[in-house]
N, C-alpha and C positions, 0 to 999 in steps of 0.2 A: 229411329231418331227423329228429332223434330224436323218437320219438312220445311220450316221457315228459317232454319239455321244456315247461314252462309258458310261455304266451304272455307276451312281454315280459321274460322272465328269461333273461339271457345270462351265462354264466360269463365273468368277466374274466380274461384270460390274458396271459402273456408268451410270448416265442418258445420258451423251453425247455418250457413246459407244452404249447404247441401241438404241438411236435415229439415229445412223448411218445406221441402216438397215442391218448390216452385220450379225446379230444374229437372224433374223426372223426364226421362227419355230424351235428354239433351247430352251432347258431348261437352264435357267440362274439363277444366284444368284445375288441379289442386297442388299446392306446394306444402311440403312438410317433411317428416322423417319417418323412416321405417322403424316400427317398434317391435313387432313380433310377426312370426310366420308359422303357420301350422305344418309346413313342409309339403303341403299338397296344393292348395289353391287359395287360401285366404291370408291376406296380408293385413295386419293392423297398422294403420297409418295415422300419425298425429299431425294434424294440419296446423297452419301458422297461428290459429286462434287457440291452440291447445286442445281442441276437440278431436276426438278419435273417430275414424271411419273404418269400415271393412272394404278392402279392395279384392276383387276376384281376379287372380292372376293365372297365367298358363303354366305348364310344367317346366318351361325353360326359364322362368323368372329366377334371377340370382339375388337372394336376400342377403343384405348386409345390415346388421343392427345399427341404428343411428344414422344411416345414410340419408343425406338431405337430397331431395329430388322433387321434380315436377312430374305428376302423373296426369295423363290425359286418357279419358275413357268415358263410357256411357253411364250416366246417373240412372240408377234403377229405382223403381217405386219403393223397394224395401230399404232405401237409403244407403245401399252399397254402390260401388262403382265397378264396372267391368273394365279392367285394364286394357288399353290399346297399346300405349307406348309410354315410356318414361325417360327422363334424362337427369343425369347427375348434376347437381348445382354446386358441388364442391363445399369446402369449409367456409365458415364465416357468413353464411347467408343470414340477413337480418329479418327474422320472422315478424317482429313487431312492425317495422316499417312497411313490409309487404302487406301485412294484414290491414294496416291503416290505408294503404293505397287501394286495395280491393274493396274495402268497406266504405270509405269516405269519398272515393273518386270514381273508380271504374264501374261500380254498380250503383251510382248515384244518377238519377234521371236528369239532374242539372247538366251532366256531361255526356248525355246520350249521343250527341252528334260526334263526339270524339271516340267514345268507347262502346257505343251501342247498348247502354244500360236500359 
């Protein structure tokens, strides 16, 4: 993992940001919904921007199609994420508002003092 990453500080990303490669070897947070699961180790996850990523999960991962969740894990060079932990965000989570928050505010250098962009 990134040696300069503060404990408990995870950049919040969408699929496009993850695919940029700027966050390789960093612990990241992604919000979206579970789309499909191969039954073994690969979860297809649709992020708040509509882009899809592959998440490598352990054998105890409980897949629920359409479940809205936050996933925290390590961003890999192959643009997958190694799942560490996830949490259910319930029904009615506004993907559009959250995507605007992370793209226009949280990852904007103008607000680096507040969000570490």
